[in-house]
C-alpha positions in Angstrom: -32.4 -13.2 -6.4 -29.8 -15.1 -4.6 -30.9 -18.6 -6.5 -33.2 -20.0 -3.9 -37.0 -20.5 -5.2 -40.2 -21.7 -3.7 -39.7 -25.4 -5.5 -37.6 -26.5 -2.7 -38.7 -30.0 -1.6 -39.8 -28.7 1.8 -43.5 -28.8 2.8 -44.9 -25.4 3.6 -44.8 -24.7 7.7 -42.3 -27.0 8.3 -39.7 -26.0 10.8 -37.0 -27.1 8.4 -38.5 -24.6 5.9 -38.5 -21.7 8.1 -35.1 -22.2 9.4 -33.5 -22.0 5.8 -35.9 -19.1 5.4 -34.5 -17.3 8.2 -30.8 -18.2 7.0 -31.6 -16.6 3.7 -32.8 -13.1 4.9 -29.8 -13.7 7.4 -27.2 -13.9 4.6 -28.7 -11.3 2.7 -28.0 -9.0 5.9 -24.8 -10.5 6.4 -24.2 -9.1 2.8 -25.2 -5.8 3.5 -23.6 -5.7 6.8 -19.8 -6.8 5.1 -20.7 -4.1 2.2 -21.4 -1.5 4.6 -18.0 -2.5 6.9 -16.1 -2.8 4.0 -16.8 0.8 3.1 -14.6 1.6 6.1 -11.5 -0.2 4.9 -10.1 3.0 3.9 -9.8 4.1 7.3 -8.3 1.0 8.8 -6.0 0.3 5.9 -3.7 2.9 4.3 -4.8 4.7 1.3 -1.9 2.9 -0.5 -3.8 -0.6 0.0 -5.0 -0.3 -4.1 -2.1 2.0 -5.4 0.8 1.4 -7.3 3.5 3.4 -8.9 4.0 2.9 -12.7 7.2 3.6 -14.5 6.6 4.5 -18.2 8.2 2.4 -20.7 10.0 5.2 -22.7 13.1 5.6 -20.8 13.9 9.1 -19.1 15.9 10.3 -16.7 12.9 12.5 -15.4 10.9 9.5 -14.1 11.8 8.6 -10.4 10.2 9.4 -6.5 12.7 11.1 -4.4 12.7 11.3 -0.4 15.1 11.7 2.3 14.3 8.9 4.9 15.0 8.5 8.3 16.6 4.9 9.2 17.7 5.6 12.3 15.8 2.6 13.8 16.9 0.3 11.0 20.5 1.4 11.3 21.5 -2.2 12.9 19.2 -4.4 10.5 17.6 -3.6 7.6 15.1 -5.5 5.0 13.3 -4.1 2.4 10.1 -5.9 0.1 8.4 -5.0 -3.0 6.1 -6.5 -5.5 7.8 -5.6 -9.1 6.3 -6.0 -12.7 8.9 -5.1 -15.3 8.2 -3.7 -18.7 11.5 -2.7 -20.1 15.2 -4.1 -20.3 17.5 -2.4 -18.1 19.5 -2.8 -14.9 15.9 -1.8 -13.5 17.2 -0.4 -10.1 13.9 0.0 -8.0 15.3 1.3 -4.9 18.4 3.3 -4.6 19.6 4.9 -1.2 22.6 7.2 -1.4 24.9 9.0 0.9 27.9 11.3 1.1 29.7 8.2 1.9 28.7 6.3 -1.0 26.2 6.6 -3.9 25.6 2.9 -3.2 24.7 2.9 0.1 21.8 0.5 -1.0 21.2 -0.3 -4.2 18.6 -2.9 -5.4 18.0 -3.5 -8.7 15.5 -6.6 -10.4 18.5 -7.4 -12.6 22.1 -8.5 -12.0 23.3 -7.8 -8.5 22.6 -5.7 -5.0 25.1 -3.2 -3.4 25.3 -2.4 0.3 27.8 0.1 2.0 27.8 0.5 5.8 30.2 2.2 8.1 32.8 -0.8 7.9 32.8 -1.8 4.4 30.8 -2.6 1.1 29.7 -5.7 -0.4 28.0 -6.8 -3.9 26.4 -10.0 -4.8 25.2 -11.1 -8.2 22.3 -13.3 -9.4 22.7 -12.8 -13.0 21.3 -16.2 -13.5 17.9 -15.0 -12.7 15.8 -13.7 -15.1 12.4 -11.9 -14.9 9.8 -12.0 -17.4 8.0 -8.9 -18.4 4.7 -8.5 -17.3 4.5 -10.7 -14.7 4.6 -10.0 -11.0 7.4 -10.9 -8.8 7.9 -10.2 -4.7 11.9 -9.1 -4.3 13.0 -9.1 -0.4 16.7 -7.9 0.5 17.3 -8.8 3.9 20.8 -7.6 6.1 21.9 -8.2 9.5 25.9 -7.7 10.1 27.9 -10.4 8.3 24.8 -11.7 6.5 22.8 -10.6 3.9 20.1 -12.2 1.4 18.0 -11.7 -1.4 14.7 -13.3 -2.2 12.7 -13.8 -5.3 9.5 -15.2 -4.9 10.3 -16.4 -1.5 13.4 -18.6 -3.1 16.9 -17.3 -1.7 18.7 -16.4 -4.9 21.6 -14.6 -3.4 23.2 -14.7 -0.2 26.4 -13.7 1.7 28.1 -15.1 4.9 30.8 -11.9 4.6 28.5 -9.2 4.2 29.5 -5.7 5.9 29.3 -5.4 9.5 28.8 -2.3 10.7 25.9 -0.1 10.7 23.5 1.5 8.0 24.6 4.8 7.1 22.2 7.7 8.0 21.3 10.9 6.6 20.9 9.3 2.6 18.4 10.2 0.1 16.2 7.4 -1.7 15.2 7.5 -5.1 12.9 4.9 -6.3 13.3 4.3 -10.3 16.9 5.2 -11.0 20.0 4.7 -9.8 21.9 7.4 -8.1 25.8 7.6 -8.9 26.0 10.7 -6.7 23.6 11.4 -3.9 20.2 12.9 -5.4 21.4 12.3 -9.2 23.6 11.4 -11.9 21.2 9.1 -13.0 22.2 7.0 -16.3 19.5 6.5 -19.0 20.6 2.9 -19.6 19.9 2.1 -15.8 16.6 2.7 -14.7 13.1 1.1 -13.5 10.3 0.5 -16.0 7.1 -1.2 -14.8 4.8 -1.2 -11.7 5.9 -1.2 -8.2 3.6 -2.1 -5.2 4.0 -1.9 -1.4 7.6 -1.2 -1.1 8.3 -1.4 2.9 11.6 -0.8 4.7 11.5 -3.2 7.9 13.8 -2.5 11.0 15.3 -6.2 11.2 16.4 -8.9 9.1 13.5 -10.9 7.8 13.6 -14.5 8.3 12.7 -16.9 5.2 9.9 -18.1 6.8 9.0 -14.3 7.2 9.2 -13.6 3.4 7.8 -16.6 2.4 4.7 -15.7 4.2 4.3 -12.6 2.0 4.8 -13.8 -1.0 2.3 -16.8 -0.3 -0.2 -14.7 1.0 -0.5 -12.7 -2.3 0.2 -9.3 -3.7 -2.8 -8.0 -2.3 -2.7 -9.3 1.5 -1.7 -6.7 4.3 1.4 -7.2 6.1 1.5 -9.7 8.9 0.0 -7.8 12.0 3.3 -9.3 14.1 5.5 -7.2 11.4 4.0 -3.8 11.2 5.8 -2.4 14.4 8.9 -3.6 12.4 8.1 -0.9 9.4 10.4 2.0 9.2 9.4 3.5 5.8 6.0 2.0 4.4 3.8 2.3 1.5 1.9 5.0 2.6 4.9 6.8 3.5 6.5 6.7 0.3 3.1 7.6 -2.0 2.5 10.5 0.6 5.7 12.0 1.2 7.4 10.9 -1.9 8.2 13.9 -4.7 7.1 12.0 -7.8 8.7 13.3 -11.0 8.2 13.3 -14.3 5.6 11.0 -15.7 5.6 8.5 -12.8 1.6 8.1 -12.2 0.0 6.6 -9.3 -2.6 3.7 -10.6 -5.3 1.1 -9.2 -3.4 -2.0 -8.2 -6.1 -4.4 -8.6 -6.4 -5.1 -4.7 -10.1 -3.7 -4.4 -12.2 -3.7 -1.0 -14.9 -5.3 -3.6 -13.5 -8.3 -4.8 -13.8 -9.4 -1.2 -17.5 -9.3 -1.1 -17.7 -10.8 -4.2 -15.6 -14.0 -3.1 -17.4 -14.4 0.2 -20.7 -14.1 -1.8 -20.1 -16.5 -4.5 -18.6 -19.0 -1.8 -21.6 -18.9 0.2 -24.2 -19.1 -3.2 -21.9 -21.9 -4.5 -22.6 -23.8 -0.7 -26.1 -23.5 -0.8 -26.7 -24.3 -4.3 -24.6 -27.4 -3.6 -26.8 -28.3 -0.4 -29.9 -28.3 -2.9 -28.4 -30.8 -5.2 
């Protein structure tokens, strides 16, 4: 069944044939072991590993996710990263954190500009020349520490500011995913919303380096966050899926990152190797 048959150029009873036959049995058992082990993946990985948030193409002010996160550990530096696929033409706000001080305490968009307001001042930077294609996955990442903020698309630094706000992040805000808040918790604009898929939004309590951002992108959409960064997360994708209030027609869908793909890829590689050894 694995593509190995009795027509191998080996004499029955030879030590070589015994070793090969034992290897085939071992390979089959390894596959069984891997399948059994990977059944435990959901217990190790978060439940959100293969789940994305889908925002409908039809514009509606009812489609958003709302939560009130605690960013107290990220007051001195913050990074927010996600994978995004867009399906509409709009301002595409995917992360809107508003406080009583400013509705744009931290506004991240897939188009036009980003805004940050700290306890010190506010700053906005534009990236209008970077156009995202519809139905394509992109990795977006915003990073800030006092005085410096950067924005990356697919690991490329597309906007930077060395005159970014000093001070600290403003706490006690409301986070809305998929709409832009013009006042804390609401005042949405039908012409400025997100349509498409979002996957693996994570908020870190440090300003990620270009190398760390590049690692996320080049590891691929279905890769897990590097172990060295796991303890830097203050708001995880699992937190958003489990605690975020989903409104309207926002749907949780499969992300195409299932564990069975790992087994299939491994099996195909080994079978291909064995077949090449035969030829």
